[in-house]
C-alpha positions in Angstrom: -106.0 29.6 -14.1 -106.0 25.9 -13.2 -109.6 26.2 -12.0 -110.6 27.7 -15.4 -108.9 24.9 -17.3 -110.6 22.3 -15.1 -114.0 24.0 -15.6 -113.5 24.1 -19.4 -112.6 20.4 -19.5 -115.5 19.5 -17.3 -117.9 21.4 -19.5 -116.8 19.8 -22.7 -119.2 17.3 -24.1 -118.0 13.8 -23.9 -118.2 12.2 -27.3 -119.6 8.7 -27.4 -117.0 6.1 -28.4 -117.6 3.0 -30.5 -117.6 -0.3 -28.6 -114.8 -2.7 -29.4 -117.4 -5.4 -30.1 -119.1 -3.3 -32.7 -116.0 -2.3 -34.7 -113.6 -5.1 -34.1 -115.6 -8.2 -33.0 -113.0 -10.7 -34.2 -109.8 -8.7 -33.6 -106.6 -10.6 -34.3 -104.2 -9.1 -31.7 -100.5 -8.7 -32.6 -98.2 -11.2 -30.9 -96.3 -10.1 -27.8 -98.0 -6.8 -27.7 -99.3 -4.2 -25.2 -101.9 -1.5 -25.7 -100.4 2.0 -26.1 -103.5 4.0 -26.9 -107.1 4.0 -27.9 -109.0 6.6 -29.8 -112.2 6.9 -31.7 -115.6 8.3 -32.2 -119.1 7.0 -32.3 -118.6 4.7 -35.4 -114.9 3.9 -35.4 -112.1 3.0 -33.1 -108.3 2.8 -33.5 -106.1 0.9 -31.0 -102.3 1.2 -31.1 -100.2 -1.7 -29.8 -96.4 -2.0 -29.3 -95.0 -5.4 -30.0 -91.6 -6.8 -29.3 -91.7 -8.6 -32.7 -90.1 -7.1 -35.8 -92.2 -5.3 -38.4 -91.5 -8.1 -40.9 -92.7 -10.7 -38.4 -95.9 -8.8 -37.6 -96.6 -8.2 -41.3 -96.2 -11.9 -42.0 -98.5 -12.7 -39.1 -101.2 -10.4 -40.3 -100.9 -11.6 -43.9 -101.5 -15.1 -42.8 -104.3 -14.4 -40.3 -106.2 -12.1 -42.7 -106.0 -14.6 -45.5 -107.8 -17.4 -43.7 -111.2 -18.4 -42.5 -113.7 -15.6 -42.6 -111.1 -13.0 -43.4 -110.1 -11.8 -46.9 -107.0 -9.7 -47.3 -108.0 -7.1 -49.9 -105.0 -4.7 -49.9 -101.4 -5.0 -48.9 -99.4 -1.9 -49.4 -95.8 -0.9 -48.5 -95.8 2.9 -47.9 -92.9 5.3 -48.7 -91.9 5.5 -45.0 -91.4 1.7 -44.9 -94.6 1.0 -43.0 -97.1 -1.6 -44.2 -100.8 -0.9 -44.6 -103.3 -3.8 -44.8 -107.0 -3.8 -45.4 -109.1 -6.9 -44.8 -112.8 -7.7 -44.9 -114.6 -10.2 -42.7 -117.6 -12.1 -43.9 -119.4 -11.8 -40.6 -118.4 -8.3 -39.5 -116.8 -5.0 -40.1 -113.5 -4.6 -42.0 -110.1 -4.1 -40.4 -107.3 -1.7 -41.2 -103.8 -2.6 -40.0 -100.8 -0.3 -40.1 -97.4 -1.7 -39.1 -94.4 0.4 -38.6 -91.0 0.2 -36.8 -91.0 1.9 -33.4 -89.0 5.1 -33.3 -85.7 5.0 -31.6 -86.2 1.6 -30.1 -86.7 -2.0 -31.0 -90.1 -3.3 -31.7 -93.1 -2.4 -33.8 -96.2 -0.2 -33.6 -99.3 -1.8 -34.8 -102.5 0.3 -35.4 -105.7 -1.6 -35.7 -108.7 0.4 -36.9 -112.3 -0.7 -37.3 -115.6 0.9 -38.2 -119.2 -0.2 -37.6 -120.6 -2.1 -40.5 -123.2 -0.2 -42.5 
């Protein structure tokens, strides 16, 4: 059974994944954070971070960063579950989606950064 599972996994076509430099060339990393996961496809990428900072501190950080220089904060929404969703556009690259939520059952914050290739 294990051999069959390994053969099935080996035969699955590997999907190309977008390069970080194509979808998030000017990525503002969350403070005091570590990478938890990375997923994506050919044209988009999402990276999840865990930060020791509070959700409010992270939201304030991103509101400031995404309102300066080449960034323009387009949308700032508080969702029903208490998380914050931000959307920003960059004058020299692709947009960035940021979702900030309290980490389940522990201190800290999950920060999802998502980018897509510019058309």
